[in-house]
N, C-alpha and C positions, 0 to 999 in steps of 0.2 A: 467518450472521454474528453474530446475536444470541447464539448459544451461545458462540462464540469470545470475544465481548466479556464475557460473564458469567464465563467461565473466567479471563480476564485480570483482571477485577475481583476475583475470588476468590483470585487469586495462584496459580492452577493452571497458567497459561501466560503466556508473555511476548508482548507485542504491539509490533510495530515499524511505524512509518509515516514515510515521508520527508516533509519539510515540504512538498514539492511535492504529494504525494498528500493530505496533511492539508488543504491549501488546496482541493483538488478536493472532498473530503468536506464541508468547511465550506460551500463554495459551494452544493453540491447540497442539503444540509440546510436552509440558509438560504432558498433559493429555493422548496423544496417545503413546508417546514413553519414557516419563520420564523426570525428572528434569535435569539429566546430559546432555541429548541431547538438551534440551531447552537452557542450558547455552552455548552450542556450537554456538548459533546464534551470539555471540559476535565476532567470527572469521571472519565473512563476512564484507567487507568494505562498509557497507551501511551507508548512511547519514541519521541519525535518526533526524527528524525535530520535534521540540517542537510544541505543540498545542497553539501557541500564539494567540493574539486577531485577527490579520488579517486572519490567516489560519482558525480559528474557525468561523469567520464571513462568509468566503467563503463557508465553509462546511455547515453552517446553511442556506445559500442561496440555495445550492443544495437541502438540506433537505426540505426547504420551497416550492421548485418547483416540487419535485419528491417524490414519496412514496417509499423510499429506506432506508436501515439501516443507522443510523447515522455514524457508523464507516466507511461505504463505502463512505460516503460523505467526510470524511477526506482524503481518498485515491484520490478521484476525485479532491478535492481542491488542494492537493499537486501536482498532475499531472498538473493541470491548472497553478498553481503558478510557477512551474519549467519548464513548457512547455515540459513535459515528457509524457511517455506512461504508462498507467496502464496495467500490466500483470495480467489477471484474467480469471477465468472460471465462475465467478459469474454472473448469468443472469440479475441481477439488473442493471448492467452496460449498458445493451442495451438501457436503458432510457437516458443515458448520452452521447451516441456516437456523438451527434451533438455538444456537448460542450467540450469534451475532446477526446484525442486519446486513443483507447483501442486495445490491442493485446490479442486475445483470446487463452487461454490455453486449451488443451484437457485432 
């Protein structure tokens, strides 16, 4: 993940995050290393995408077809919408590999 963030910061790659998943990341960073570190997320040039009706509909369709977390469905929906790759270590995404591109983190 660090490599992907460095590439995004260097302008070598685009990074997308739904506002739903951004909230999850912010929460996790805040709980694990503090509010100040969570605020540093703003320095990364990630495109934060609103959970509008088309994205939410696509996420709900993933949720309706698979038994996975709703927030994961937003990551999958955004990847499909943007023709992007999900970077994850979350095993739930095994269920989605036929529908979206997944790059597995260790």
